[in-house]
PAZAPA-4460 file (N, C-alpha, C; in steps of 0.05 Angstrom, whole numbers, plus 32768, in hexadecimal, padded with zeros to 4 digits):
% residues 309
    n_x    n_y    n_z   ca_x   ca_y   ca_z    c_x    c_y    c_z   seq   type   mol
   7F01   81C5   7E41   7F01   81AA   7E4D   7EF5   81A1   7E5E     1      M     A
   7EE3   8192   7E64   7EE2   8189   7E75   7EE4   8164   7E82     2      T     A
   7EE7   8166   7E96   7EEE   8145   7EA3   7EDE   8140   7EAD     3      I     A
   7ED8   8123   7EAB   7EC1   810F   7EB8   7EE1   80FF   7ED4     4      L     A
   7ED5   80FF   7EE7   7EE7   80F6   7EF6   7ED3   80DF   7F0D     5      V     A
   7EDE   80C8   7F0A   7ECD   80AA   7F13   7ECF   80AE   7F37     6      I     A
   7EB7   80B4   7F3A   7EB2   80A7   7F5D   7EBC   8093   7F6A     7      A     A
   7ED5   8091   7F7E   7ED6   807C   7F85   7EC5   8073   7FA2     8      E     A
   7EAF   8063   7FA5   7E99   805B   7FB4   7E92   803C   7FBD     9      H     A
   7E85   8038   7FD5   7E78   8024   7FDB   7E5C   8025   7FE1    10      D     A
   7E4F   803D   7FC6   7E35   8042   7FD3   7E2C   8058   7FEA    11      N     A
   7E44   8052   7FF7   7E31   805A   8019   7E49   807B   801F    12      K     A
   7E5E   8078   8012   7E77   808B   801A   7E91   8093   800A    13      V     A
   7E92   80A3   7FFA   7EA9   80B7   7FE7   7EBF   80AC   7FEE    14      L     A
   7ECA   80A2   7FE6   7EE6   809A   7FE9   7EF7   80AA   7FEA    15      A     A
   7F08   80B3   7FFE   7F25   80CA   7FFE   7F32   80CB   7FDF    16      P     A
   7F30   80B5   7FD5   7F41   80AD   7FBD   7F35   80CD   7FA5    17      A     A
   7F1F   80C8   7FAB   7F12   80DC   7F97   7F19   80F3   7F9A    18      T     A
   7F1E   80FF   7FAC   7F2E   811D   7FB2   7F40   811E   7FA8    19      L     A
   7F56   810B   7FAB   7F74   810B   7F9E   7F69   810E   7F74    20      N     A
   7F4D   80FB   7F72   7F52   80FB   7F50   7F4E   8117   7F47    21      T     A
   7F37   8129   7F52   7F28   8140   7F4A   7F40   8154   7F50    22      V     A
   7F52   8153   7F6A   7F6F   8165   7F6C   7F80   815B   7F51    23      A     A
   7F82   8142   7F3F   7F8E   8143   7F26   7F7B   8153   7F16    24      A     A
   7F65   8146   7F18   7F4F   8156   7EFA   7F57   8173   7F01    25      A     A
   7F5B   8188   7F1B   7F55   81A4   7F1D   7F6E   81B3   7F13    26      A     A
   7F87   819B   7F11   7FA4   81A2   7F07   7FA0   81A6   7EE5    27      K     A
   7F90   8194   7ED6   7F8C   8189   7EBD   7F7C   81AA   7EAF    28      I     A
   7F6C   81B4   7EC5   7F5B   81D2   7EBC   7F47   81C4   7EB4    29      G     A
   7F26   81D6   7EB2   7F0E   81D2   7EA7   7EF6   81C6   7EB9    30      G     A
   7EED   81C1   7EB1   7ECE   81BA   7EC5   7ECA   81A8   7ECB    31      D     A
   7EC5   819D   7EE1   7EC8   817B   7EF0   7EB6   816C   7EE8    32      I     A
   7EAF   815A   7EE6   7E9B   814B   7EEA   7E9C   813C   7EFC    33      H     A
   7E8B   812D   7F0F   7E91   8109   7F19   7E72   8100   7F13    34      V     A
   7E80   80DC   7F0E   7E68   80C9   7F04   7E73   80B2   7F1D    35      L     A
   7E57   80BE   7F2C   7E51   80A6   7F47   7E3D   808F   7F3C    36      V     A
   7E49   807F   7F32   7E2F   8069   7F23   7E3A   804D   7F3F    37      A     A
   7E1F   8045   7F49   7E27   8036   7F57   7DFA   8034   7F58    38      G     A
   7DF7   802C   7F78   7DDB   8028   7F7C   7DCF   8031   7F99    39      Q     A
   7DBD   8041   7FA0   7DB7   8049   7FB9   7DD2   8059   7FBE    40      G     A
   7DE0   8068   7FAA   7DFA   807A   7FB5   7DF6   8091   7FB8    41      A     A
   7DD2   809F   7FCA   7DD7   80B7   7FBB   7DE2   80C3   7FDC    42      G     A
   7DEF   80B9   7FEB   7DFB   80C4   8000   7E19   80D3   7FF4    43      A     A
   7E1D   80BB   7FE5   7E40   80C6   7FCE   7E37   80DD   7FC1    44      V     A
   7E23   80DA   7FB1   7E18   80F0   7F9B   7E20   810C   7FB0    45      A     A
   7E16   810D   7FB9   7E13   8127   7FD6   7E26   812D   7FDC    46      E     A
   7E3D   8112   7FE0   7E59   8118   7FEB   7E64   8126   7FD5    47      A     A
   7E5E   811E   7FBF   7E78   812B   7FA1   7E66   813D   7F99    48      A     A
   7E53   814C   7FA4   7E53   816A   7F9A   7E56   817D   7FAB    49      A     A
   7E68   8173   7FC3   7E65   8186   7FD3   7E8A   8187   7FCF    50      K     A
   7E92   817F   7FC4   7EAC   817C   7FBE   7EBB   8199   7FAD    51      I     A
   7ED2   81A6   7FB2   7EDA   81B6   7FA8   7EDE   81BF   7F8D    52      A     A
   7EDC   81C4   7F7C   7EDD   81C4   7F5A   7ED2   81B1   7F4E    53      G     A
   7EC2   81A5   7F58   7EAA   8192   7F47   7E94   81A9   7F3C    54      V     A
   7E92   81A0   7F1C   7E7A   81BB   7F19   7E56   81A6   7F14    55      A     A
   7E60   818A   7F0E   7E46   8178   7F10   7E4D   8159   7F18    56      K     A
   7E36   8150   7F26   7E35   8139   7F26   7E2E   8123   7F19    57      V     A
   7E2F   8110   7F0F   7E22   80FC   7EFB   7E1C   80E4   7F11    58      L     A
   7E00   80DC   7F12   7DFC   80CD   7F1E   7DF3   80B4   7F12    59      V     A
   7DF8   809F   7F0F   7DF0   8088   7EFE   7DE5   806D   7F19    60      A     A
   7DD2   8070   7F1D   7DC4   8058   7F38   7DB3   8049   7F26    61      D     A
   7DBD   802F   7F29   7DB4   8013   7F1C   7DBB   7FFF   7F2C    62      N     A
   7DAF   7FEA   7F2C   7DB1   7FCB   7F33   7DCD   7FC6   7F2E    63      A     A
   7DCE   7FCA   7F08   7DEB   7FC6   7F03   7E07   7FCF   7F03    64      A     A
   7E03   7FDE   7F16   7E19   7FF6   7F1F   7E17   7FEF   7F40    65      Y     A
   7E0B   7FD8   7F4B   7E0E   7FDA   7F69   7E2A   7FD2   7F6C    66      A     A
   7E33   7FC6   7F64   7E49   7FB2   7F6E   7E6B   7FC5   7F5F    67      H     A
   7E61   7FD4   7F4E   7E7F   7FDB   7F33   7E81   7FCB   7F26    68      Q     A
   7E76   7FBA   7F1A   7E81   7FA3   7F0A   7E8C   7FB2   7EFA    69      L     A
   7EAB   7FA9   7EFA   7EB2   7FBE   7EDA   7EA9   7FC0   7EB6    70      P     A
   7E9E   7F9E   7EBB   7E8E   7F99   7E9F   7E76   7FA6   7E9E    71      E     A
   7E6A   7FB1   7EB0   7E5A   7FC3   7EAF   7E5D   7FE8   7EB1    72      N     A
   7E73   7FED   7EBC   7E79   800C   7EC2   7E81   8013   7EAF    73      V     A
   7E98   8001   7EA6   7EA7   800F   7E92   7E9A   8017   7E76    74      A     A
   7E85   8006   7E67   7E77   8016   7E53   7E67   8032   7E5E    75      P     A
   7E5F   8031   7E71   7E4B   804A   7E7B   7E64   8063   7E78    76      L     A
   7E7E   805E   7E7E   7E92   8071   7E86   7E95   8077   7E70    77      V     A
   7E97   8062   7E57   7E9F   8069   7E3F   7E8E   8075   7E29    78      A     A
   7E75   806D   7E2E   7E5E   8084   7E29   7E5F   80A1   7E27    79      E     A
   7E60   80A2   7E47   7E60   80C1   7E50   7E73   80CE   7E4D    80      L     A
   7E8F   80B9   7E45   7EA9   80C6   7E47   7EB1   80DD   7E30    81      G     A
   7E9E   80CA   7E0D   7EA4   80D3   7DFA   7EA1   80FF   7DFA    82      K     A
   7E8F   80FE   7E0B   7E8F   811E   7E11   7EA4   8128   7E19    83      G     A
   7EB4   8123   7E27   7ECD   812B   7E3A   7EE7   812F   7E32    84      Y     A
   7EF6   813B   7E3C   7F0B   8142   7E2F   7F21   8127   7E3B    85      S     A
   7F20   8119   7E59   7F2B   8115   7E6A   7F14   8104   7E7B    86      H     A
   7F1F   80F1   7E7F   7F15   80DD   7E96   7F25   80D3   7EA5    87      I     A
   7F25   80D4   7EBF   7F32   80D6   7ED5   7F26   80B8   7EED    88      L     A
   7F35   80AE   7EF3   7F2D   80A3   7F0E   7F4C   8098   7F22    89      A     A
   7F42   8094   7F2F   7F5B   808B   7F4D   7F5E   8073   7F45    90      A     A
   7F84   806B   7F48   7F96   804F   7F44   7F86   8043   7F54    91      A     A
   7F70   803F   7F58   7F69   802A   7F71   7F60   8007   7F5B    92      T     A
   7F54   7FF8   7F70   7F53   7FDF   7F60   7F44   7FE5   7F4B    93      S     A
   7F2B   7FEB   7F4D   7F0F   7FFD   7F42   7F1E   8008   7F2F    94      N     A
   7F27   8018   7F36   7F38   802D   7F16   7F3D   8020   7F07    95      G     A
   7F4F   800B   7F10   7F59   8001   7EF8   7F52   7FEA   7EF0    96      K     A
   7F3B   7FE2   7EFE   7F31   7FD5   7EF0   7F1F   7FDB   7ED9    97      N     A
   7F15   7FEE   7EDE   7EFC   8002   7ECF   7F0B   8010   7EBB    98      I     A
   7F1D   801A   7EBB   7F26   802B   7EAA   7F31   8028   7E94    99      L     A
   7F44   8014   7E93   7F50   8000   7E72   7F39   7FFF   7E67   100      P     A
   7F1F   7FED   7E73   7F13   7FE4   7E5F   7F03   8003   7E4C   101      R     A
   7EFF   8016   7E68   7EF8   8034   7E56   7F06   8030   7E3F   102      V     A
   7F27   8038   7E3C   7F39   8040   7E2E   7F2B   8032   7E14   103      A     A
   7F2F   8013   7E15   7F2C   8006   7DFB   7F11   800B   7DF3   104      A     A
   7EFB   800F   7E04   7EE0   8013   7DF3   7EE4   802A   7DEA   105      Q     A
   7EF7   803F   7DF7   7EF3   8059   7DDE   7F0C   8059   7DC7   106      L     A
   7F1D   8044   7DCC   7F36   803A   7DB8   7F42   8057   7DC1   107      D     A
   7F56   805E   7DD6   7F64   806C   7DD6   7F70   805A   7DF1   108      V     A
   7F92   8070   7DF0   7F9E   805F   7E04   7F9E   806B   7E20   109      D     A
   7FA1   805E   7E3C   7FA5   8067   7E51   7FBC   8073   7E60   110      Q     A
   7FC2   8089   7E74   7FC9   8087   7E79   7FCE   808B   7E98   111      I     A
   7FDE   8075   7EA4   7FDD   8063   7EBD   7FEB   8076   7ECF   112      S     A
   7FD9   8078   7EEC   7FED   8080   7F07   7FF8   808E   7F02   113      E     A
   7FEB   80AA   7EFD   7FFC   80CD   7EF8   8000   80D1   7F13   114      I     A
   8012   80E2   7F0C   801A   80EF   7F2A   801C   810E   7F2F   115      I     A
   801B   810F   7F12   8024   8131   7F18   8015   813B   7EF8   116      S     A
   8006   8150   7EF5   7FFF   815F   7EDB   800A   8171   7ECD   117      V     A
   801C   8171   7EB9   8029   8183   7EAD   8011   8199   7E9C   118      E     A
   800A   8187   7E91   7FF7   81A3   7E82   7FDE   818D   7E70   119      S     A
   7FD0   818E   7E64   7FAD   8183   7E60   7FBA   8168   7E53   120      A     A
   7FCE   8165   7E4B   7FDB   814D   7E3D   7FF1   813F   7E47   121      D     A
   7FF8   814D   7E51   8015   813F   7E62   8011   813A   7E77   122      T     A
   801F   8125   7E87   8018   8119   7E9A   8034   8110   7EA6   123      F     A
   8034   810E   7EC5   8056   80FD   7ECF   8047   80E1   7EDA   124      K     A
   8056   80CB   7ECD   8052   80B9   7EDF   8069   80A1   7EE2   125      R     A
   8065   808F   7F03   807D   8083   7F04   8080   8066   7EEF   126      P     A
   8096   8067   7EEE   809B   8049   7EE1   80B7   8037   7EF6   127      I     A
   80BD   801D   7EEE   80CA   800F   7EF9   80D2   8013   7F11   128      Y     A
   80B8   800C   7F20   80A6   800E   7F40   80BA   802B   7F47   129      A     A
   80B3   803D   7F36   80B8   8057   7F3C   80DB   8069   7F3C   130      G     A
   80E5   8050   7F35   80FE   805D   7F36   8106   8070   7F14   131      N     A
   80EF   8074   7F14   80FB   8081   7EFC   80D4   808B   7EF3   132      A     A
   80DC   80AF   7EE7   80BC   80BA   7EE8   80BE   80BE   7EC8   133      I     A
   80AA   80B7   7EC5   80A1   80B7   7EA2   8091   80D4   7E95   134      A     A
   80A0   80DE   7E8C   8081   80F5   7E7F   8071   80EA   7E69   135      T     A
   805D   80EA   7E6D   8056   80E5   7E56   803F   80FC   7E46   136      V     A
   8039   80F5   7E2B   8027   8101   7E17   8016   80F9   7E0A   137      Q     A
   7FFF   8102   7E0D   7FEE   80ED   7DFD   7FD9   8107   7DF0   138      S     A
   7FD4   80FC   7DD4   7FC2   8112   7DBE   7FA2   8104   7DBC   139      N     A
   7FA5   80EA   7DD1   7F88   80E4   7DCC   7F74   80F3   7DCD   140      A     A
   7F55   80F4   7DC2   7F40   8102   7DBA   7F30   80FD   7DDC   141      S     A
   7F39   80F0   7DEF   7F33   80E6   7E10   7F40   80D7   7E18   142      V     A
   7F51   80EA   7E27   7F65   80E1   7E42   7F52   80CA   7E58   143      K     A
   7F5F   80B0   7E56   7F55   80AA   7E67   7F6E   80A4   7E82   144      V     A
   7F6B   80A9   7E9C   7F86   80A6   7EA8   7F83   80A1   7EC3   145      I     A
   7F8A   8091   7ED4   7F90   8090   7EE6   7F98   80A3   7EFC   146      T     A
   7F95   80A7   7F15   7FA5   80B9   7F22   7FB0   80A7   7F39   147      V     A
   7FC9   80A7   7F41   7FD9   809D   7F5E   7FCA   80B5   7F70   148      R     A
   7FBC   80B5   7F80   7FAD   80BF   7F93   7FC8   80D0   7FA2   149      A     A
   7FE0   80C1   7FAC   7FF1   80C9   7FBC   7FFC   80E1   7FA8   150      T     A
   7FFA   80E5   7F91   8007   80F5   7F8A   8002   8115   7F84   151      G     A
   7FE7   8114   7F93   7FD3   8129   7F91   7FC8   8133   7FAE   152      F     A
   7FCA   814C   7FB9   7FC4   8153   7FD0   7F9E   8158   7FD2   153      D     A
   7F8B   8144   7FE0   7F6F   8144   7FD4   7F68   8167   7FD5   154      P     A
   7F58   816A   7FC5   7F45   8184   7FCF   7F37   817E   7FE3   155      V     A
   7F2F   8194   7FE8   7F17   81A0   7FF9   7EFB   818A   7FF1   156      A     A
   7EF2   817C   8008   7EE5   816B   8006   7EBE   8179   8012   157      A     A
   7EC0   818F   8013   7EAB   81A4   801C   7EB3   81BB   800D   158      E     A
   7EA6   81D1   8007   7E9C   81E0   7FFC   7E96   81E4   7FE2   159      G     A
   7E8C   81D7   7FD3   7E81   81D2   7FBF   7E61   81C9   7FB3   160      G     A
   7E5B   81D9   7F9E   7E34   81D5   7FA0   7E32   81CA   7F86   161      S     A
   7E3F   81AB   7F77   7E33   81AF   7F64   7E1F   81A4   7F5B   162      A     A
   7E14   81A3   7F3E   7DF6   819B   7F3D   7E02   817B   7F3B   163      A     A
   7DE6   816F   7F3F   7DE1   8157   7F48   7DCA   8149   7F25   164      V     A
   7DD9   8136   7F1B   7DC4   8130   7EFA   7DC7   8115   7F00   165      E     A
   7DAF   8108   7EF8   7DAD   80EB   7EF8   7DAD   80DF   7EDB   166      A     A
   7DC0   80C5   7EDB   7DC6   80B9   7EC5   7DB7   80A3   7EB5   167      V     A
   7DAA   80A6   7EA7   7D90   8089   7EA4   7DA0   8075   7E94   168      A     A
   7DBA   807B   7E8C   7DC6   805E   7E7C   7DD2   8048   7E93   169      A     A
   7DBB   8034   7E89   7DCC   8018   7E90   7DD6   800A   7E87   170      A     A
   7DEF   7FF9   7E91   7DFE   7FE6   7E83   7E01   7FCF   7E8E   171      H     A
   7DFB   7FB8   7E8C   7DF5   7FA0   7E94   7E05   7F87   7E7A   172      N     A
   7E17   7F89   7E83   7E27   7F78   7E68   7E26   7F5B   7E6F   173      A     A
   7E1C   7F4E   7E88   7E14   7F35   7E86   7E28   7F26   7E8C   174      G     A
   7E3E   7F31   7E8F   7E54   7F21   7E94   7E60   7F15   7EA8   175      T     A
   7E54   7F26   7EBD   7E6D   7F16   7ED7   7E49   7F22   7EED   176      S     A
   7E54   7F18   7F00   7E38   7F21   7F15   7E4E   7F1C   7F31   177      S     A
   7E3A   7F2C   7F42   7E49   7F2E   7F61   7E45   7F13   7F73   178      F     A
   7E4E   7F0A   7F7E   7E4E   7EEC   7F85   7E4F   7EF8   7F9E   179      V     A
   7E61   7F06   7FAF   7E63   7F0E   7FC5   7E7F   7F19   7FD7   180      G     A
   7E83   7F20   7FE9   7E9A   7F29   7FEE   7EA0   7F27   8012   181      E     A
   7EBE   7F21   8019   7EC3   7F22   8035   7ED7   7F3C   8038   182      E     A
   7EC5   7F47   804A   7EDD   7F65   8052   7ED8   7F60   8070   183      L     A
   7F02   7F69   806C   7F0E   7F6E   8086   7EFE   7F82   8097   184      A     A
   7EF6   7F87   80AE   7EEE   7F92   80BE   7F11   7FA3   80D2   185      K     A
   7F0C   7FB4   80D8   7F1F   7FBC   80E7   7F1E   7FDC   80F8   186      S     A
   7F20   7FE6   810D   7F25   7FF9   811E   7F31   800E   810B   187      D     A
   7F40   8001   8107   7F5B   8015   8103   7F55   8020   80E8   188      R     A
   7F60   803B   80DC   7F5F   8048   80C4   7F66   802E   80AB   189      P     A
   7F5A   803D   8097   7F5C   8030   8078   7F78   8034   806C   190      E     A
   7F86   801A   8068   7FA1   801D   8067   7FB6   8039   8051   191      L     A
   7F9E   803F   8038   7FA7   8053   8025   7F9F   8070   8037   192      T     A
   7F8F   806D   804C   7F82   808B   8053   7F94   8093   806D   193      A     A
   7FA4   807E   8075   7FA6   808A   808E   7FC2   80A4   808E   194      A     A
   7FC2   80AA   80A4   7FDA   80B6   80A8   7FF2   80AB   80B4   195      K     A
   7FF4   8096   80C2   8010   8087   80CC   7FFC   8068   80C4   196      I     A
   8015   8057   80B7   800E   803B   80B0   8032   8031   80C3   197      V     A
   802B   801C   80CF   803B   8008   80D9   803F   7FF1   80C7   198      V     A
   8046   7FEB   80B5   8051   7FCC   80A9   8065   7FBA   80B9   199      S     A
   8062   7FA4   80A6   8074   7F91   80B0   807D   7F7D   80A6   200      G     A
   8092   7F77   809F   80A1   7F6A   8089   80A3   7F49   8090   201      G     A
   80B3   7F3E   8081   80BC   7F21   8086   80CB   7F22   80A5   202      R     A
   80D7   7F2A   80A6   80E4   7F2E   80C3   80D1   7F29   80DC   203      G     A
   80B6   7F34   80D9   80A2   7F23   80EB   80A3   7F0B   80F3   204      M     A
   80AE   7F00   80E2   80B7   7EE2   80EB   8099   7ECB   80E4   205      Q     A
   8081   7EDA   80EC   8066   7ED3   80E7   8051   7EDC   80F0   206      N     A
   8038   7EDA   80E8   8028   7EE5   80E1   801A   7EE8   8108   207      G     A
   801C   7EDF   811B   801D   7EE2   8136   8029   7EFB   813C   208      D     A
   8045   7EFC   8139   8052   7F17   813D   8042   7F33   8134   209      N     A
   8036   7F2C   8122   8029   7F3C   8118   8018   7F5B   8137   210      F     A
   800C   7F52   8146   8005   7F51   815D   8015   7F6D   816E   211      K     A
   8033   7F65   8171   803E   7F83   8174   8037   7F93   8163   212      H     A
   8038   7F93   814A   802A   7FAD   813E   800B   7FB8   813D   213      L     A
   8000   7F9E   8140   7FDD   7FAE   8144   7FE6   7FC1   8164   214      Y     A
   7FF0   7FAA   8173   7FF1   7FC2   8194   7FFA   7FE1   8187   215      A     A
   8011   7FE3   817D   801F   7FFD   816E   800E   8013   8163   216      L     A
   7FFD   7FF7   814D   7FF1   800E   813F   7FDE   801B   8148   217      A     A
   7FCA   8006   8167   7FB6   8015   816C   7FBC   802B   8182   218      D     A
   7FCD   8030   818B   7FDE   804A   819D   7FE2   8055   8183   219      K     A
   7FEC   8061   8172   7FF6   806C   8160   7FDB   8074   814F   220      L     A
   7FCB   8066   814C   7FAD   8068   8130   7FB7   8067   811E   221      G     A
   7FCA   805B   8117   7FCF   804A   8101   7FC1   8037   80F8   222      A     A
   7FCA   802F   80DB   7FC1   801D   80C8   7FD3   800C   80CB   223      A     A
   7FCA   7FF3   80C7   7FE4   7FD9   80C7   7FED   7FD1   80A6   224      V     A
   8004   7FCF   8099   800A   7FC5   8087   8022   7FAF   8082   225      G     A
   8022   7FA5   8068   8032   7F90   8078   8049   7F88   8051   226      A     A
   805F   7F85   8050   8075   7F7D   8039   806C   7F6A   8025   227      S     A
   8067   7F62   800B   805E   7F53   8000   806B   7F3F   8002   228      R     A
   808B   7F38   8018   808F   7F1E   801D   8084   7F0F   8035   229      A     A
   8075   7F27   8047   8066   7F21   805F   8047   7F15   8055   230      A     A
   803D   7F25   803C   801D   7F13   8034   801E   7EFF   8029   231      V     A
   803C   7EFF   8016   803F   7ED7   8007   8044   7EC9   8019   232      D     A
   8052   7ED5   8037   8057   7EC1   8049   8042   7EB5   8063   233      A     A
   8024   7EC0   8057   800A   7EB6   8065   8007   7EC3   8082   234      G     A
   8023   7ED7   8083   801F   7EE4   809D   800B   7EF5   80A3   235      F     A
   8001   7F03   808F   7FEF   7F22   8092   7FD3   7F1D   8074   236      V     A
   7FBE   7F1B   8072   7FB5   7F23   8053   7FBA   7F36   804A   237      P     A
   7FB2   7F2C   802A   7FC4   7F41   8016   7FBC   7F58   8015   238      N     A
   7F97   7F60   8023   7F8D   7F7B   8020   7FA3   7F90   802E   239      D     A
   7FBC   7F7E   803E   7FCF   7F97   804B   7FE3   7F9B   8046   240      M     A
   7FE8   7F90   8028   8006   7F91   8014   8002   7FAD   801A   241      Q     A
   8020   7FBA   8016   8028   7FD1   800E   8038   7FCF   7FF2   242      V     A
   803C   7FDA   7FE1   804D   7FD7   7FCF   8047   7FDB   7FB5   243      G     A
   8056   7FCE   7F9E   8055   7FD4   7F84   803C   7FC0   7F7F   244      Q     A
   8032   7FAA   7F7A   801B   7F9B   7F7F   8004   7F9D   7F93   245      T     A
   8010   7FB1   7FA6   8000   7FA9   7FC3   7FF6   7FCA   7FC1   246      G     A
   7FEA   7FE1   7FCB   7FEE   7FF6   7FD7   7FF7   8008   7FDD   247      K     A
   7FF0   8025   7FC7   8004   803A   7FD2   7FFF   8045   7FE4   248      I     A
   8007   804B   7FF9   800C   8063   8006   8013   8082   800E   249      V     A
   8014   808D   8025   8028   80AE   801C   801E   80B3   8033   250      A     A
   801C   80A5   804A   8011   80B4   806C   8029   80C3   806F   251      P     A
   802B   80DB   8093   8032   80E7   808E   804B   80D9   80A0   252      Q     A
   8045   80C0   80AB   8058   80B3   80B3   805D   8091   80B8   253      L     A
   8074   8089   80A9   806C   8069   809F   8079   8060   80B3   254      Y     A
   807F   804E   80C0   808D   8032   80CD   8093   801C   80C8   255      I     A
   80B3   801B   80BD   80B5   8000   80AB   80BA   7FEC   80BE   256      A     A
   80AD   7FD2   80CC   80C0   7FC6   80D8   80C1   7FA1   80CF   257      V     A
   80E3   7FA0   80D3   80DF   7F8C   80C4   80E2   7F88   80A5   258      G     A
   80E1   7F9C   8099   80E2   7FA7   8077   80FA   7FA1   8074   259      I     A
   8105   7F8F   805C   8121   7FA3   8052   811D   7FAF   803B   260      S     A
   810B   7FB5   8034   8107   7FD6   801D   810F   7FC7   8003   261      G     A
   80FD   7FAC   7FFA   810A   7FAB   7FD5   80F2   7FBA   7FCE   262      A     A
   80FF   7FC4   7FB3   80FA   7FCC   7FA2   80DC   7FE5   7FA2   263      I     A
   80CD   7FBC   7F9D   80B5   7FBA   7F96   80A4   7FD1   7FAD   264      Q     A
   80AF   7FC5   7FCB   80A2   7FD5   7FE7   80A4   7FED   7FE0   265      H     A
   80B8   7FF4   7FE2   80BC   8019   7FD8   80AF   8021   7FCA   266      L     A
   80AB   8012   7FB2   8091   802D   7F9F   8078   8028   7FB0   267      A     A
   806B   8021   7FC5   805A   8022   7FCD   8059   8034   7FE6   268      G     A
   8065   803D   7FEE   8075   804E   800B   8088   8066   8006   269      M     A
   809B   8066   7FFC   80AB   8077   7FFE   80A5   8096   7FF4   270      K     A
   808A   809E   7FEA   8082   80AF   7FEC   8074   80BC   800C   271      D     A
   8075   80B3   8023   806E   80B0   803A   8082   80CF   8040   272      S     A
   8074   80DA   8052   8081   80F9   805F   80A2   80F2   8071   273      K     A
   8094   80DC   8086   80AA   80DC   8091   80A9   80B7   8098   274      V     A
   80BC   80AF   808E   80CE   8092   808B   80DC   807E   80A7   275      I     A
   80D2   8079   80B4   80E5   8070   80C5   80EA   8046   80C1   276      V     A
   80F9   803F   80CF   8103   8027   80BF   8119   8019   80DD   277      A     A
   810C   7FFE   80E3   810B   7FEE   80F7   811F   7FD1   80E5   278      I     A
   8130   7FC9   80E6   8137   7FB7   80DC   815E   7FB1   80ED   279      N     A
   815E   7F97   80EC   8175   7F8F   80FB   818A   7F8A   80E9   280      K     A
   8183   7F96   80D4   819B   7F93   80C6   819F   7FAB   80B4   281      D     A
   81BE   7FAC   80BD   81C2   7FD3   80B4   81C7   7FD1   8092   282      E     A
   81C2   7FC5   8081   81CB   7FC4   806F   81AD   7FBD   8063   283      E     A
   8194   7FB2   8069   8181   7FBB   8056   817C   7FD4   8050   284      A     A
   816A   7FCC   8031   816A   7FDE   802A   815A   7FFB   8027   285      P     A
   8141   7FF6   803F   8134   8008   8046   8141   8022   8056   286      I     A
   8157   8016   8060   8166   8034   8070   816E   804B   805F   287      F     A
   8167   8047   8042   8173   805A   8039   815B   806E   802E   288      Q     A
   8147   8064   8026   8133   8074   802D   8120   807C   804C   289      V     A
   812E   806B   805F   8121   8071   8076   812E   8092   807F   290      A     A
   8120   80A0   808A   8127   80B8   8095   812E   80B3   80B5   291      D     A
   8129   80A4   80C1   813D   8097   80E2   8134   807E   80DC   292      Y     A
   8146   806F   80DE   814F   8056   80DF   8153   8049   80FE   293      G     A
   8149   802F   8102   8157   802A   8114   8163   800B   8111   294      L     A
   8177   800C   811C   8186   7FF0   8114   8184   7FE2   8131   295      V     A
   816E   7FCB   8139   816A   7FB5   814F   8156   7FA5   8144   296      A     A
   8152   7F95   8156   8140   7F77   815A   811C   7F8B   815C   297      D     A
   8112   7F80   8149   80F9   7F8E   814C   80EC   7F8C   8165   298      L     A
   80ED   7F6E   8164   80E9   7F5E   817E   80E5   7F6F   819D   299      F     A
   8104   7F7C   819E   80FE   7F94   81BC   80F9   7FAC   81B1   300      E     A
   8103   7FB4   819B   8101   7FD1   8192   80E3   7FDA   8188   301      A     A
   80CC   7FC5   817F   80AE   7FCD   8185   80A3   7FC9   81A1   302      I     A
   80AA   7FB9   81B4   809C   7FBF   81D2   80A2   7FD4   81E1   303      P     A
   80C2   7FE0   81DC   80C9   7FF6   81E8   80BB   8005   81D9   304      E     A
   80BE   800C   81BA   80AB   801F   81B5   8087   802D   81BC   305      F     A
   807D   800E   81C1   8064   801A   81D3   8061   8014   81E4   306      E     A
   8072   801B   81EE   807D   8023   8211   8078   803E   820D   307      K     A
   8082   804E   81FA   8090   8061   81FB   8070   8081   81ED   308      L     A
   806B   806C   81DD   8049   8072   81D3   8037   8083   81E4   309      V     A
***
């Protein structure tokens, strides 16, 4: 068996989720190849070649892949993927955008967001917002799979010495084009990679009150997240949302402030190693999954917490 892993990157840096995806591939077994599709992504290819367990790195360097538009990348992956037993990508926005197209072009089913590998054709994945775990088996000739990064410990980023090979194929569907992007810049860690996450919910009352969480996060070296209720209310931008329809996180410490604990939010953070909940409603569902709970007014508790850090 030979497995193709789609690298997650920004043409400059290899995203940590790639290491988790390679870990999933290693559990399947067989040779692991990593595809780096982009433009001017030489540094990414070098980083991918150093990943422990990777046998080969394929580099598709072309203007058509500069912004990794799924309409262009999917045909490339499908073309290369015919020679592989499995195609894996992290269950990020990119992975979820590209792999369904790949599965359709290969005329096979897709297995989404696996959290465990039982065998080369059998996997576990969460359903019903994580309230049940389904064991699924596929007899597809090429198994197309997205990997929930929080389900697998990352492999070592150093130690490998894979061969790097150029791929000449260039696909430009011409059906979409990159117009522009607006990126939020922050000195805090990226939400999905942070070891500590402080999240606020509807109980924050308004966006200005998130300043209390930002101050605490800065002292803890943490990322700041939010529940869907806080995002829908316009308190914070949607790239901060944690949950079933937001980002999936599993930090060492998750601090939920003013979050009731709706099932959709729990689906995105319940794999955190330690969960601390602060809420003035002692009946809030968040306390059912919390390791430590504090029934208190967050506007009194957070300043006191900050003083102690």
